[in-house]
PANU-775750 format. One record per residue (C-alpha): residue number from 1; residue in one letter; x, y, z. Coordinates in pm, 1 decimal, padded with zeros to 6 digits. Last residue first. Layout:
<sites>
+-----+---------+----------+----------+----------+
! num ! residuo !     east !    north !       up !
+-----+---------+----------+----------+----------+
! NUM !       A !        X !        Y !        Z !
...
+-----+---------+----------+----------+----------+
</sites>
This chain:
<sites>
+-----+---------+----------+----------+----------+
! num ! residuo !     east !    north !       up !
+-----+---------+----------+----------+----------+
! 359 !       H ! -14043.4 !  08728.7 !  02800.1 !
! 358 !       S ! -14312.2 !  08954.3 !  02933.0 !
! 357 !       S ! -14632.6 !  08907.1 !  03127.6 !
! 356 !       A ! -14948.2 !  09116.9 !  03119.6 !
! 355 !       S ! -15108.6 !  08927.0 !  02834.9 !
! 354 !       V ! -15382.7 !  09083.0 !  02624.1 !
! 353 !       A ! -15613.2 !  08846.0 !  02434.9 !
! 352 !       P ! -15489.1 !  08686.3 !  02116.4 !
! 351 !       E ! -15623.6 !  08805.3 !  01778.3 !
! 350 !       R ! -15845.5 !  08555.5 !  01607.0 !
! 349 !       R ! -15815.4 !  08337.0 !  01300.7 !
! 348 !       S ! -15529.3 !  08135.3 !  01442.4 !
! 347 !       V ! -15353.4 !  07882.1 !  01222.4 !
! 346 !       G ! -15366.2 !  07520.1 !  01340.6 !
! 345 !       G ! -15448.2 !  07386.1 !  00995.1 !
! 344 !       T ! -15796.7 !  07284.9 !  01102.9 !
! 343 !       D ! -15865.1 !  07637.6 !  01226.5 !
! 342 !       T ! -15758.0 !  07766.7 !  01563.0 !
! 341 !       S ! -15945.1 !  07952.9 !  01835.2 !
! 340 !       V ! -15777.7 !  08163.3 !  02102.6 !
! 339 !       D ! -15970.5 !  08227.0 !  02423.7 !
! 338 !       R ! -16120.1 !  07885.6 !  02492.0 !
! 337 !       D ! -15802.1 !  07720.5 !  02366.3 !
! 336 !       E ! -15588.5 !  07903.0 !  02621.2 !
! 335 !       D ! -15818.7 !  07785.3 !  02899.7 !
! 334 !       E ! -15774.9 !  07424.4 !  02783.7 !
! 333 !       L ! -15400.9 !  07481.0 !  02793.9 !
! 332 !       P ! -15431.9 !  07512.3 !  03170.1 !
! 331 !       P ! -15294.5 !  07841.6 !  03305.4 !
! 330 !       H ! -14925.8 !  07807.2 !  03396.0 !
! 329 !       P ! -14839.5 !  07701.9 !  03749.7 !
! 328 !       L ! -14600.1 !  07867.0 !  03779.3 !
! 327 !       H ! -14482.3 !  08223.4 !  03706.7 !
! 326 !       P ! -14384.5 !  08262.7 !  04072.9 !
! 325 !       A ! -14108.0 !  07999.7 !  04042.2 !
! 324 !       H ! -13973.1 !  07909.0 !  04387.4 !
! 323 !       W ! -13723.4 !  07621.7 !  04363.0 !
! 322 !       P ! -13436.3 !  07841.9 !  04484.6 !
! 321 !       R ! -13601.4 !  07905.0 !  04823.0 !
! 320 !       F ! -13344.5 !  08066.1 !  05053.1 !
! 319 !       A ! -13122.4 !  08212.0 !  04780.4 !
! 318 !       N ! -13431.0 !  08306.3 !  04576.8 !
! 317 !       T ! -13272.7 !  08640.0 !  04481.0 !
! 316 !       W ! -12934.9 !  08669.0 !  04655.4 !
! 315 !       I ! -12765.6 !  08817.4 !  04347.2 !
! 314 !       D ! -13016.6 !  09103.2 !  04362.2 !
! 313 !       R ! -12854.5 !  09241.9 !  04677.6 !
! 312 !       W ! -12501.5 !  09289.4 !  04545.4 !
! 311 !       A ! -12653.8 !  09380.1 !  04207.5 !
! 310 !       S ! -12835.6 !  09685.3 !  04343.6 !
! 309 !       K ! -12563.7 !  09927.1 !  04235.1 !
! 308 !       P ! -12590.2 !  09798.4 !  03877.5 !
! 307 !       V ! -12264.8 !  09639.2 !  03754.5 !
! 306 !       S ! -11935.5 !  09774.3 !  03621.3 !
! 305 !       W ! -11988.9 !  10100.8 !  03808.4 !
! 304 !       P ! -11886.5 !  10398.5 !  03598.2 !
! 303 !       R ! -11510.8 !  10467.4 !  03569.4 !
! 302 !       W ! -11273.7 !  10666.9 !  03787.0 !
! 301 !       Q ! -10993.3 !  10418.0 !  03719.8 !
! 300 !       L ! -10911.6 !  10357.3 !  04085.3 !
! 299 !       I ! -11277.7 !  10347.2 !  04185.0 !
! 298 !       D ! -11391.4 !  10111.5 !  03908.9 !
! 297 !       R ! -11087.7 !  09888.1 !  03967.7 !
! 296 !       A ! -11164.2 !  09859.3 !  04338.4 !
! 295 !       F ! -11524.6 !  09765.3 !  04258.5 !
! 294 !       S ! -11409.4 !  09513.8 !  03996.7 !
! 293 !       I ! -11197.5 !  09334.1 !  04256.7 !
! 292 !       C ! -11458.1 !  09345.4 !  04532.3 !
! 291 !       R ! -11711.8 !  09225.9 !  04273.9 !
! 290 !       G ! -11513.8 !  08906.1 !  04227.5 !
! 289 !       A ! -11534.9 !  08826.2 !  04597.3 !
! 288 !       H ! -11905.9 !  08910.6 !  04593.9 !
! 287 !       W ! -11964.6 !  08673.8 !  04301.0 !
! 286 !       C ! -11774.2 !  08397.3 !  04477.0 !
! 285 !       L ! -11999.7 !  08446.4 !  04779.9 !
! 284 !       N ! -12305.6 !  08407.8 !  04555.6 !
! 283 !       A ! -12163.7 !  08094.2 !  04392.2 !
! 282 !       L ! -12088.7 !  07949.3 !  04737.6 !
! 281 !       W ! -12448.0 !  08016.6 !  04837.4 !
! 280 !       L ! -12573.7 !  07832.0 !  04532.0 !
! 279 !       G ! -12328.9 !  07544.4 !  04589.8 !
! 278 !       V ! -12445.3 !  07509.1 !  04950.6 !
! 277 !       I ! -12805.8 !  07499.6 !  04829.1 !
! 276 !       G ! -12721.4 !  07209.4 !  04599.1 !
! 275 !       H ! -12463.4 !  07201.8 !  04320.2 !
! 274 !       R ! -12648.4 !  07131.0 !  03996.1 !
! 273 !       K ! -13009.9 !  07181.8 !  04096.9 !
! 272 !       A ! -12928.4 !  07463.3 !  04342.1 !
! 271 !       F ! -12702.6 !  07637.3 !  04089.4 !
! 270 !       Y ! -12970.5 !  07620.3 !  03820.0 !
! 269 !       R ! -13257.8 !  07732.1 !  04040.8 !
! 268 !       A ! -13064.1 !  08033.3 !  04167.0 !
! 267 !       R ! -12975.1 !  08136.9 !  03811.8 !
! 266 !       G ! -13334.2 !  08091.9 !  03698.2 !
! 265 !       R ! -13451.2 !  08318.1 !  03980.5 !
! 264 !       L ! -13201.6 !  08581.5 !  03870.5 !
! 263 !       Q ! -13324.1 !  08555.6 !  03510.1 !
! 262 !       Y ! -13686.6 !  08585.4 !  03621.9 !
! 261 !       A ! -13600.3 !  08891.1 !  03832.4 !
! 260 !       P ! -13469.9 !  09084.6 !  03533.5 !
! 259 !       T ! -13109.9 !  09206.8 !  03574.1 !
! 258 !       R ! -13099.6 !  09567.2 !  03687.7 !
! 257 !       R ! -12969.2 !  09828.4 !  03444.1 !
! 256 !       R ! -12607.3 !  09858.4 !  03343.5 !
! 255 !       E ! -12709.5 !  09999.0 !  03001.1 !
! 254 !       A ! -12528.3 !  09713.4 !  02825.1 !
! 253 !       K ! -12690.1 !  09466.3 !  03064.4 !
! 252 !       L ! -13036.3 !  09607.3 !  02999.8 !
! 251 !       R ! -12981.1 !  09580.7 !  02624.1 !
! 250 !       H ! -12867.8 !  09220.0 !  02667.7 !
! 249 !       V ! -13182.6 !  09135.7 !  02863.8 !
! 248 !       G ! -13420.9 !  09285.9 !  02606.4 !
! 247 !       S ! -13618.4 !  08959.3 !  02603.3 !
! 246 !       S ! -13753.5 !  08943.2 !  02248.0 !
! 245 !       T ! -13460.3 !  09098.2 !  02062.8 !
! 244 !       G ! -13190.2 !  08942.1 !  02282.1 !
! 243 !       K ! -12923.9 !  08863.6 !  02022.4 !
! 242 !       L ! -12985.6 !  08922.0 !  01652.2 !
! 241 !       H ! -12852.9 !  08569.7 !  01595.8 !
! 240 !       V ! -12718.8 !  08465.1 !  01254.2 !
! 239 !       C ! -12704.1 !  08090.5 !  01187.1 !
! 238 !       S ! -12429.5 !  07881.2 !  01032.0 !
! 237 !       V ! -12366.2 !  07544.2 !  00865.1 !
! 236 !       S ! -12053.7 !  07331.0 !  00823.4 !
! 235 !       P ! -11928.0 !  07388.3 !  01178.4 !
! 234 !       C ! -12154.9 !  07127.2 !  01344.3 !
! 233 !       H ! -12119.6 !  07121.3 !  01724.4 !
! 232 !       G ! -12223.0 !  06828.1 !  01942.1 !
! 231 !       I ! -12352.0 !  06760.1 !  02292.0 !
! 230 !       T ! -12316.5 !  06402.2 !  02419.7 !
! 229 !       W ! -12585.3 !  06159.8 !  02538.1 !
! 228 !       G ! -12546.8 !  05917.7 !  02831.1 !
! 227 !       A ! -12853.1 !  06006.2 !  03042.4 !
! 226 !       R ! -12642.8 !  06237.4 !  03258.8 !
! 225 !       R ! -12538.3 !  06412.3 !  02939.2 !
! 224 !       A ! -12903.5 !  06473.1 !  02850.6 !
! 223 !       R ! -12970.5 !  06618.2 !  03196.6 !
! 222 !       W ! -12674.7 !  06852.8 !  03159.0 !
! 221 !       C ! -12795.1 !  06959.5 !  02812.6 !
! 220 !       L ! -13137.5 !  07029.4 !  02965.7 !
! 219 !       D ! -12993.0 !  07249.5 !  03241.0 !
! 218 !       A ! -12747.9 !  07445.6 !  03024.9 !
! 217 !       D ! -13031.8 !  07521.2 !  02783.1 !
! 216 !       D ! -13279.1 !  07616.5 !  03058.9 !
! 215 !       F ! -13028.3 !  07861.0 !  03210.6 !
! 214 !       Y ! -13223.4 !  08150.7 !  03054.5 !
! 213 !       A ! -13602.9 !  08186.1 !  03030.9 !
! 212 !       F ! -13895.7 !  08118.9 !  03264.1 !
! 211 !       Y ! -13691.5 !  07846.3 !  03430.1 !
! 210 !       G ! -13919.4 !  07637.9 !  03651.7 !
! 209 !       E ! -14056.4 !  07524.3 !  03317.0 !
! 208 !       D ! -13779.3 !  07264.7 !  03294.4 !
! 207 !       L ! -13753.7 !  07193.4 !  02921.2 !
! 206 !       L ! -13892.2 !  06852.5 !  02825.2 !
! 205 !       G ! -13811.0 !  06515.6 !  02978.0 !
! 204 !       T ! -13481.0 !  06326.3 !  02982.2 !
! 203 !       E ! -13574.5 !  06005.5 !  02797.5 !
! 202 !       R ! -13866.2 !  06124.6 !  02583.6 !
! 201 !       L ! -13682.9 !  06447.3 !  02505.2 !
! 200 !       V ! -13367.1 !  06260.3 !  02404.9 !
! 199 !       D ! -13561.5 !  06012.0 !  02188.7 !
! 198 !       G ! -13728.5 !  06300.8 !  02003.9 !
! 197 !       R ! -13380.7 !  06407.5 !  01905.7 !
! 196 !       T ! -13225.8 !  06750.3 !  01943.3 !
! 195 !       M ! -13143.6 !  07049.0 !  01725.6 !
! 194 !       A ! -13012.5 !  07377.1 !  01863.7 !
! 193 !       C ! -13050.5 !  07738.4 !  01755.0 !
! 192 !       A ! -13104.5 !  08005.2 !  02021.1 !
! 191 !       F ! -13077.9 !  07701.1 !  02247.1 !
! 190 !       T ! -12714.1 !  07778.9 !  02319.4 !
! 189 !       I ! -12483.4 !  07483.0 !  02360.8 !
! 188 !       W ! -12381.2 !  07263.4 !  02652.3 !
! 187 !       E ! -12092.8 !  07049.9 !  02775.8 !
! 186 !       H ! -11916.2 !  07032.0 !  02440.1 !
! 185 !       D ! -11831.1 !  06776.5 !  02170.8 !
! 184 !       S ! -11665.3 !  06856.5 !  01837.5 !
! 183 !       E ! -11710.8 !  06880.0 !  01463.4 !
! 182 !       R ! -11445.1 !  07113.0 !  01333.5 !
! 181 !       H ! -11380.3 !  07486.8 !  01331.0 !
! 180 !       P ! -11440.6 !  07534.8 !  01703.1 !
! 179 !       L ! -11556.7 !  07871.0 !  01839.3 !
! 178 !       P ! -11347.7 !  07934.0 !  02149.0 !
! 177 !       T ! -11525.7 !  07821.7 !  02468.3 !
! 176 !       S ! -11762.5 !  08033.0 !  02677.4 !
! 175 !       V ! -11779.1 !  07923.7 !  03041.3 !
! 174 !       I ! -11423.3 !  08024.4 !  03136.2 !
! 173 !       W ! -11285.0 !  07757.2 !  03369.9 !
! 172 !       R ! -10979.0 !  07659.5 !  03162.8 !
! 171 !       R ! -10876.6 !  08024.8 !  03142.2 !
! 170 !       F ! -10854.2 !  08069.7 !  03518.9 !
! 169 !       I ! -10524.7 !  08260.1 !  03508.7 !
! 168 !       G ! -10619.2 !  08435.8 !  03186.6 !
! 167 !       D ! -10957.6 !  08536.9 !  03323.4 !
! 166 !       I ! -10779.1 !  08685.9 !  03624.0 !
! 165 !       V ! -10560.0 !  08898.8 !  03397.8 !
! 164 !       G ! -10856.1 !  08999.7 !  03181.5 !
! 163 !       T ! -11064.4 !  09128.5 !  03470.0 !
! 162 !       G ! -11443.1 !  09104.8 !  03478.0 !
! 161 !       A ! -11438.6 !  09047.4 !  03855.0 !
! 160 !       A ! -11812.5 !  08973.2 !  03868.5 !
! 159 !       R ! -11805.3 !  08717.0 !  03588.5 !
! 158 !       L ! -11483.0 !  08554.6 !  03711.7 !
! 157 !       F ! -11617.0 !  08508.3 !  04064.5 !
! 156 !       E ! -11948.8 !  08383.7 !  03928.4 !
! 155 !       N ! -11756.3 !  08137.4 !  03711.9 !
! 154 !       I ! -11603.5 !  07991.9 !  04027.4 !
! 153 !       P ! -11950.9 !  07875.1 !  04132.9 !
! 152 !       R ! -11976.0 !  07653.6 !  03821.3 !
! 151 !       I ! -12147.1 !  07698.5 !  03484.7 !
! 150 !       D ! -12065.3 !  07400.1 !  03263.1 !
! 149 !       R ! -11846.2 !  07465.6 !  02961.6 !
! 148 !       F ! -11991.8 !  07632.9 !  02656.3 !
! 147 !       C ! -12048.8 !  07634.6 !  02283.2 !
! 146 !       S ! -12251.2 !  07919.9 !  02127.3 !
! 145 !       P ! -12050.1 !  08238.6 !  02163.9 !
! 144 !       H ! -12130.8 !  08456.0 !  01857.8 !
! 143 !       S ! -11847.4 !  08513.3 !  01613.7 !
! 142 !       T ! -11849.9 !  08831.4 !  01408.1 !
! 141 !       G ! -12055.7 !  08844.1 !  01087.6 !
! 140 !       D ! -12208.2 !  09187.8 !  01140.9 !
! 139 !       A ! -12547.5 !  09032.8 !  01221.0 !
! 138 !       Y ! -12393.5 !  08825.9 !  01498.1 !
! 137 !       T ! -12268.6 !  08475.5 !  01432.6 !
! 136 !       M ! -12352.3 !  08122.4 !  01545.1 !
! 135 !       V ! -12181.7 !  07814.5 !  01397.2 !
! 134 !       P ! -12435.7 !  07535.0 !  01415.1 !
! 133 !       G ! -12579.1 !  07338.2 !  01710.6 !
! 132 !       V ! -12618.5 !  06971.2 !  01795.5 !
! 131 !       F ! -12801.5 !  06795.9 !  02076.2 !
! 130 !       G ! -12823.1 !  06431.4 !  02184.0 !
! 129 !       W ! -12508.7 !  06331.3 !  01996.5 !
! 128 !       K ! -12442.1 !  05963.0 !  02052.5 !
! 127 !       P ! -12567.2 !  05854.5 !  01707.4 !
! 126 !       H ! -12330.8 !  06089.1 !  01523.4 !
! 125 !       E ! -12403.5 !  06054.9 !  01148.8 !
! 124 !       D ! -12781.2 !  06074.0 !  01193.7 !
! 123 !       L ! -12743.6 !  06373.4 !  01424.7 !
! 122 !       A ! -12525.5 !  06547.4 !  01165.1 !
! 121 !       R ! -12786.1 !  06470.9 !  00895.0 !
! 120 !       S ! -13050.7 !  06651.2 !  01095.9 !
! 119 !       L ! -12815.3 !  06945.5 !  01144.9 !
! 118 !       T ! -12753.6 !  06964.4 !  00769.2 !
! 117 !       P ! -13121.7 !  06915.5 !  00679.2 !
! 116 !       V ! -13225.2 !  07207.7 !  00904.6 !
! 115 !       L ! -12941.8 !  07448.6 !  00818.4 !
! 114 !       G ! -12957.5 !  07410.8 !  00440.4 !
! 113 !       P ! -12903.1 !  07779.5 !  00372.8 !
! 112 !       G ! -12818.3 !  07976.6 !  00690.0 !
! 111 !       P ! -13073.8 !  08036.7 !  00959.9 !
! 110 !       V ! -13161.8 !  08402.5 !  01036.2 !
! 109 !       T ! -13233.1 !  08436.5 !  01406.5 !
! 108 !       D ! -13452.7 !  08667.7 !  01613.7 !
! 107 !       P ! -13740.9 !  08417.2 !  01624.2 !
! 106 !       N ! -13524.9 !  08180.9 !  01828.1 !
! 105 !       L ! -13496.4 !  07823.8 !  01705.8 !
! 104 !       L ! -13530.8 !  07488.9 !  01882.4 !
! 103 !       L ! -13490.1 !  07229.3 !  01606.2 !
! 102 !       F ! -13665.4 !  06899.9 !  01680.7 !
! 101 !       H ! -13564.7 !  06566.6 !  01528.2 !
! 100 !       D ! -13728.8 !  06227.4 !  01477.4 !
!  99 !       P ! -14073.7 !  06377.5 !  01428.6 !
!  98 !       P ! -14380.4 !  06201.3 !  01573.9 !
!  97 !       D ! -14601.7 !  05968.2 !  01364.9 !
!  96 !       P ! -14916.0 !  05918.5 !  01575.6 !
!  95 !       W ! -14848.1 !  06264.6 !  01723.0 !
!  94 !       A ! -14787.0 !  06273.9 !  02099.5 !
!  93 !       L ! -14428.6 !  06397.0 !  02063.7 !
!  92 !       A ! -14563.7 !  06683.7 !  01854.2 !
!  91 !       A ! -14802.4 !  06802.6 !  02128.9 !
!  90 !       E ! -14534.0 !  06789.2 !  02396.8 !
!  89 !       L ! -14286.0 !  06977.7 !  02181.7 !
!  88 !       L ! -14528.7 !  07253.9 !  02082.7 !
!  87 !       V ! -14650.6 !  07341.7 !  02432.5 !
!  86 !       N ! -14300.7 !  07272.4 !  02565.1 !
!  85 !       N ! -14148.6 !  07548.2 !  02354.8 !
!  84 !       G ! -14388.4 !  07807.0 !  02493.0 !
!  83 !       G ! -14336.4 !  07685.1 !  02848.4 !
!  82 !       T ! -13957.8 !  07703.2 !  02829.7 !
!  81 !       F ! -13934.0 !  08042.4 !  02661.8 !
!  80 !       G ! -14191.5 !  08191.4 !  02896.4 !
!  79 !       R ! -14556.3 !  08091.5 !  02931.9 !
!  78 !       N ! -14693.9 !  08424.0 !  02809.4 !
!  77 !       H ! -15070.8 !  08390.5 !  02826.1 !
!  76 !       R ! -15327.3 !  08390.5 !  02543.2 !
!  75 !       L ! -15149.6 !  08135.5 !  02331.3 !
!  74 !       P ! -15134.6 !  08110.1 !  01953.0 !
!  73 !       R ! -15022.1 !  07788.3 !  01778.4 !
!  72 !       L ! -14922.5 !  07870.3 !  01420.4 !
!  71 !       T ! -14829.3 !  07610.7 !  01157.6 !
!  70 !       C ! -14584.0 !  07639.7 !  00866.4 !
!  69 !       W ! -14512.6 !  07384.9 !  00589.9 !
!  68 !       S ! -14823.5 !  07376.3 !  00370.1 !
!  67 !       S ! -14944.9 !  07708.8 !  00512.9 !
!  66 !       W ! -14655.4 !  07899.7 !  00355.9 !
!  65 !       D ! -14853.7 !  08069.0 !  00077.2 !
!  64 !       R ! -14672.3 !  08400.3 !  00135.0 !
!  63 !       E ! -15000.9 !  08584.7 !  00192.4 !
!  62 !       D ! -15148.0 !  08311.7 !  00413.5 !
!  61 !       I ! -14842.3 !  08265.1 !  00634.6 !
!  60 !       L ! -14796.2 !  08642.4 !  00667.7 !
!  59 !       R ! -15163.4 !  08689.9 !  00756.1 !
!  58 !       R ! -15138.1 !  08430.6 !  01030.2 !
!  57 !       I ! -14819.7 !  08593.2 !  01160.0 !
!  56 !       R ! -14985.1 !  08936.1 !  01165.5 !
!  55 !       E ! -15295.4 !  08797.7 !  01338.1 !
!  54 !       A ! -15086.8 !  08628.8 !  01604.1 !
!  53 !       S ! -14874.9 !  08941.0 !  01660.2 !
!  52 !       D ! -15171.5 !  09178.8 !  01701.0 !
!  51 !       D ! -15082.6 !  09269.6 !  02059.4 !
!  50 !       G ! -15070.2 !  09089.9 !  02394.2 !
!  49 !       S ! -14754.1 !  08897.2 !  02310.8 !
!  48 !       G ! -14913.5 !  08579.9 !  02447.0 !
!  47 !       N ! -14653.0 !  08332.3 !  02326.8 !
!  46 !       E ! -14723.3 !  08297.8 !  01956.5 !
!  45 !       C ! -14596.7 !  07939.8 !  01930.3 !
!  44 !       I ! -14468.8 !  07873.4 !  01579.3 !
!  43 !       A ! -14437.9 !  07527.7 !  01422.3 !
!  42 !       V ! -14219.6 !  07478.1 !  01113.2 !
!  41 !       H ! -14224.8 !  07153.0 !  00915.2 !
!  40 !       I ! -13951.2 !  06961.3 !  00734.9 !
!  39 !       S ! -14011.0 !  06612.5 !  00586.7 !
!  38 !       P ! -14194.8 !  06772.0 !  00293.2 !
!  37 !       D ! -13864.7 !  06914.5 !  00160.2 !
!  36 !       A ! -13889.4 !  07188.9 ! -00102.5 !
!  35 !       S ! -14108.6 !  07433.1 !  00092.5 !
!  34 !       A ! -13915.5 !  07378.4 !  00414.8 !
!  33 !       D ! -13572.2 !  07418.7 !  00254.6 !
!  32 !       P ! -13647.0 !  07737.6 !  00061.6 !
!  31 !       A ! -13875.2 !  07883.3 !  00335.6 !
!  30 !       L ! -13637.3 !  07869.3 !  00633.8 !
!  29 !       A ! -13464.3 !  08199.7 !  00551.7 !
!  28 !       E ! -13800.1 !  08366.0 !  00484.7 !
!  27 !       L ! -13924.7 !  08234.0 !  00817.4 !
!  26 !       C ! -13635.5 !  08391.0 !  01009.3 !
!  25 !       D ! -13665.2 !  08720.6 !  00822.8 !
!  24 !       V ! -14036.0 !  08742.5 !  00909.8 !
!  23 !       L ! -13960.4 !  08654.9 !  01273.1 !
!  22 !       V ! -13765.5 !  08981.9 !  01291.1 !
!  21 !       D ! -14078.7 !  09199.1 !  01275.9 !
!  20 !       T ! -14283.2 !  08945.2 !  01472.4 !
!  19 !       S ! -14061.5 !  08968.2 !  01779.3 !
!  18 !       R ! -14318.4 !  09058.4 !  02044.4 !
!  17 !       F ! -14291.3 !  08707.6 !  02190.3 !
!  16 !       N ! -14247.7 !  08429.4 !  01936.8 !
!  15 !       V ! -14152.6 !  08073.1 !  02027.1 !
!  14 !       I ! -14015.6 !  07880.7 !  01727.9 !
!  13 !       V ! -14003.1 !  07499.9 !  01695.5 !
!  12 !       V ! -13865.3 !  07353.5 !  01370.6 !
!  11 !       L ! -13991.1 !  06995.7 !  01331.3 !
!  10 !       S ! -13768.8 !  06751.5 !  01142.1 !
!   9 !       R ! -13902.2 !  06412.3 !  01025.5 !
!   8 !       I ! -14254.8 !  06506.4 !  00918.6 !
!   7 !       G ! -14385.7 !  06202.9 !  00726.7 !
!   6 !       P ! -14754.3 !  06234.0 !  00805.8 !
!   5 !       R ! -14937.1 !  06568.1 !  00777.4 !
!   4 !       P ! -15030.6 !  06867.0 !  00994.8 !
!   3 !       Q ! -15024.8 !  06660.0 !  01318.4 !
!   2 !       N ! -15270.6 !  06829.5 !  01551.1 !
!   1 !       M ! -15160.9 !  07109.9 !  01781.1 !
+-----+---------+----------+----------+----------+
</sites>
């Protein structure tokens, strides 16, 4: 992706996978700020949806006359949340005049007015913040968890037990923290909407593509903290998240269906990176201890199983080789370019080839 124009200070990075219908709302929310401020640019990675998504996005950009501030980078293969973001981030960091700030934004979000300049200004005002996120809400206006504590083995016990009394006893270990109403520091924030600095990415590296999706935000925030940065929260701006539109993970959880293998592999990778193999196994044993509690409750209350019946086995995915990532290596970007052509503005004029993968 070539630099669209000099002077871009904030680059909004969006990875789209079969979410074009909701992406329209996201772009419409960004349009007032991006069209009025030449220092803001939006880059979209169409992540191998295998349908007409790239052509629809291209047509949308042309029809709405957004080409001055919006660029499309179509891919033939689905590289996951991490790989799709990295395609855009790596290219932008190599520009002669790279952006100062990068906003990672899900396509199933609706940013509030002034979100990009407000987060950019927050980073300017807090030089130690490596990442900053806004207030996140659901479509109905209720609070969306967005600020978190580190994920530790004990959290697997609490997650599997799912019992309010136990949560109360271990309140200080709950991953999700109450939504703060003032500027504050946290251990990690959701990457559904998070702004970072180019300096952070150059110092810590890009998203770990060993995670296809999920756990990548906790991982990169941890790496940034190790490098001396802090993680901030800006309560003066908000963003709506239509949670899980592109992945479907939250729908599967609500239906008590099996967790996708890529999420389980990401979990194993995260615990092994943070706590070693022993920590991963301890997390699994903690999960089983918690499941004993929820299992007894399910039986005594004559209620459906709290988790899929296969969860006791699935939790051990990649337990013996947590670094295994079957989606890697990605196809070379040169192969993507042979299949999906771009014009001088970076907007595809061809429909992407079919991809068998899913996000």
